[in-house]
N, C-alpha and C positions, 0 to 999 in steps of 0.2 A: 458169605450171602450160607446162609441155612437149608440145606433142602430138607421141606417139611416132612417128617415120619405121616403114611401109609396109613400107617394105625394107632395113631394120634384119636383119641377116645370122642375128643365130640366132632370134628373131619372125615372118620373113621363111622361113625357114626352115622350122619348124613350122608353119605355118601350112599352105606347098607339102606340109607331106604330114601333116597332116589333109585335102586337098585330097583328095589322092591315097589316100589308105583308103578316103575317102566313095565312093571313081571305082569299092572294087574291091567295093562292096552292088549282088548278084547281082536285087534285087526294084526297083532304080531306073532308071528309063527316060533317065532323063539325070540330070546335071549341071554345074554348073557355080559360078562364085565371082563374086558378085559385088560390086560397088562401090562405095562413096559414099561424101563427105568423111567425113560420123561415121560408118560402119556399114558394115562387111564380115559377108557371108555365104554361106557355102555352102546351093546352094539345091538340092535333092534332090525332081524331080520324078517322081510317074510317075502313067498316063494306065492308066484301067480302062473299057478300045474297051467292051466287053460293056457296064454301068454304064452308059458316060459324065461319068465321076466322074476327075479332076485330083486330085490328091492333091500337095501342095508340103510337102515338110520344110523348115522354112531353120532353119542351125543362125547365128544370128544373135552376133556378134563386134564389141565395144567398137575402136578402134584405142589406147587406154590397156593395156582390157586383154586380152589377147587367151589368156589363161589361163580364163577367164570366157565361156563360150558361156549364150546362150539357144534351146531352141527353139521355131517356132512351125508348128503345122500346120495348113495353111490347104487345105480344104475344098470345091471348088469345081467347075462345067459349064460354066464359061467360064473361058479362058484370060488372059483381056486381065484380066477381074476380080481373079483369086491374082497379075496386075502389078505392077495397082491398088493392094489389097492390101500386096503385099512393099513396094513406096514409101513408103509412109505409114504405115510399122516404123520412130519414132522409139528411137532409143540417150535414157536419162535416167542 
């Protein structure tokens, strides 16, 4: 099976547009694009300082199917723990 190139114009444009739309969400403190060899994600982070809680909304994409996404919500008190969880996500 041929793996799709992330820089394929149409799929890349759709991915970039999705990232821009996510960036316009006002309740998110930080957002960024995350990329590993077998997984792409849009990560939206919200820090509730008063409660001492960090929320990460991780929209995960398989490189072979950028039209389908999965949402993972991570609620932690420590940013390193959140990144450990995000780094452990595997697409099957």
